[in-house]
C-alpha angles and dihedrals in degrees: 000000000000116000127174149092145275106261132192109194089174088068095058137058114264092247090063096061100080092048091050091049093050092052089049091054090050088055089055093249118163101172143037133184115226142164105038095121101029103094094122089055095044093048108020091176134009112296096357109110124192116189098150092100091049091050090053093048092050091049093048089054094042091056087066093048096260120142129205139245101194119209124210105233100222095118090078114037113197123254094248090060094049091048092050093047112021090171089078088078121102124244124217127223090275093055094252119142115244097215144181123314108081131028138285087044095155141088113237089212094059107115090206093052091048090056094049089047091054091050096053093042091048091051091050092046093052091053101040107027092103099028108135094216099048103089101168145004130231117206114224116310132278101338111220096020115162095010094304098132093087125056131177102201127127091259089059092047092055093045091047091055091052091046091053093046089054091050102042103023093203132047089227090060091050091051090050095049094045095040092228092172084087111097088000093280096146114146118218096194142004089258091067095059119117141199114247093250129145110318141174090263095060106117098198144335111263132049093359099045115135091356094110090075123100106293092227092052091048094050094047091048091053090048091048093050090051091048089050091059090045088052092048092050091049090050089063094041090053091051091052094046095043089050091057101260110154099175117113117265129220143166127213111242127199130238118275090340116167108179090091132044096244092193091061093042090055098053095085095042126093093216137358127238132179144190116250121196117165106176122023145128094299099050148301118276124228111239089241089059092054093043090053091049090055090050092048090054093047090049094057093079095003086241137109116275146192131252099224094183115031116176113254105169147003110308147183140119107243097001131032124242124217118304111246109254122234107287097018096099088053092045093050091047093053091045089057092048092047090056094048111284113150095173128046117191115176122218111250135007096203132003111257118234094208139050136028095315101056089126094049097100122200139193088298126039122235092279093057096232114144111239140157097315092050091050092049092051089045088057090050090052091053092050096046092051085064096041101043093099092063093041104051113083092359120145129229105223118214131173094195136051134196116208113225118191123188091198090056092044090055094046092051089048092057094046110014095180091226132026089242097051119106120171096205093046089053092053090047091052092056092043092051092047090056091047090054088062092045092249117143122222129190118219107222144157124260087253093069125106103264096188093086092065129080091203131027123189120203104179114191093346094173107158109071144177132195088248093056090047091053092047096054092042090055090048092055095042088057091056104276124140119228134193118204122180139197115293094039131131097005099118140049120239094269093056103260118132114253122240089220118113108264135293074043113193090018099051098102093038095052096037093223140103123213105235093185139330135222124214104207111222140171097024099311116150133187128201128220130190132196141097091348094052112240126340139178129228122201103166114037143001125191110200102220130207108196114222101175098345128105119235115241099172139013136204115255098193146045124033090310095061108152095021121124119271101169126029141173126212128193109225119177106313095335143062136242122206118201114199105193099186143037112258135199119261096262093050097047091047090052092046093051091050088057093046095046091050089050088049090054094242113153118210116239088236123019097221120066114221126185112244095014117118121192124191127182122212134175132209127171091346094307122120121223129189121206111204115196124187108204094179131090092235134080112257134191118216123202114224134204112215134000125304142182113227102225094204101045095028088224125137114235130181114166109035146342129215121220123195121220108304088000128152138201131196110203129187115209112237 
């Protein structure tokens, strides 16, 4: 597998490069990513390209057996370009220019910026298309970072109008789909269309900003902005391919990021990579959150992926986050590999003494002396050189899938039904509940083949089409098991509320009608009791009237005491579970245990254990278990069957002991 670091030779004197490369080799590195922020050094003035320094850096690394992922530098346009063409800058929703001083200071819909982007990428492609040590390309860096996916400039307005014309064909159709008759917002021509910027109806700046606009306009604008980034990425991909570059192409995604439709962004890429930071200035991630992020990334193309930036030290911008404890770098690396990573690239090789990321420490501190973190990564490198054969092209095997939809995420963001409702948090709750029972779940789009799963979860899948309805009905008829939750099926795909009796598109499938619902505000809670024991709702309660469905739980409070809260309906050869309320962690975990048993899903280990993560992989017909201890205590894990420990080469059959932050890779015998 590929193992290395993000390296910035332009930050260091030329005489440092060989020493850096030798230390990398001693850490068992075979790859680095370079170049993604070096436009001003590659093209110091318009039309004058200088790649001699980059050639030297690549050769210094190659002499130690290290290959290159080369980044196109368009995330940070140079000052001379911005001064020549200040209209490349973005504008925010208030019409203010987002200018020079950081990075990503460009609008992807600027025709001028697109042309300059093509020029620098073309120059790089001409020089490195046949280079034996350049093994892959990375397009730009972290599209959408720091709220840069959406721009409100005149270029975006004109492109948005064209995008809408292509989608709706006639202005009358647009008015119909958006329902612009409300508040007399009817448009007479394409020229009258607007961007959903700051308006008189904005109630405040914060969570509700811009959300007072027409819901159809908002959703299409978010779709358009995402498509604009997809188009800009493809522009660069086309330049590379048309210049004769045959190396695979990637882009580095961000964790649980929702300003772009990552499924669409991934279609033109050869493989997906992402940037994984677990503890930093802005908080410490739960291990379930990181696990879910890995599965989101793998689900984009339903293929293995790279981590292009893997945390290697304490990090932050103006404040430092926690320092990774001994063993955590190794733990996080193996967690990534367990979920499908075939490339691990640590950010960064050496802490930089200048610029905005002086506190973003790397494998080496500012003085460049190898210490504990270097030695831990060196150990990982030794181990992975032995394990790479079982890692590359392995498959992560899951019996369950959770459907994530960016369109639905956006729609819920505009109108979240209740101040306490959060679409992503709901998905995370279900994912974590499955993890508690050592049951793996893929995170996939609605376009995936559902037939390979015993259980599919569609939490709060609100925007619907007839085609999606037919697809899930066919899945259940064929014997699949489906979970639907409150706030599902109530809208059409362009964000208008359906006139169907709720739960709308899911009524026949679930075998229930929603008699009423109750949005729980100002601290109100409602209890339910049933097959999960007792649970508490604090966000939403659908009051269900079973038609064909069987009641699994009932409310025990409010005016709907005794009414159904959770049901199951037999449909064809399968079952559909409707969960009409949010539930506390204990209740949802208990409910999912019942449903997974009914769905004939066997846990990877029979005994749940807090802080223990278990992932199953398969390679060449052999089954492997990755055991990951996310606690600071030694734990003993009971095993069923006989295993070969791939690190110690010992055979074990009854139990295995993991030290604090320890890992084990076991082959089933």
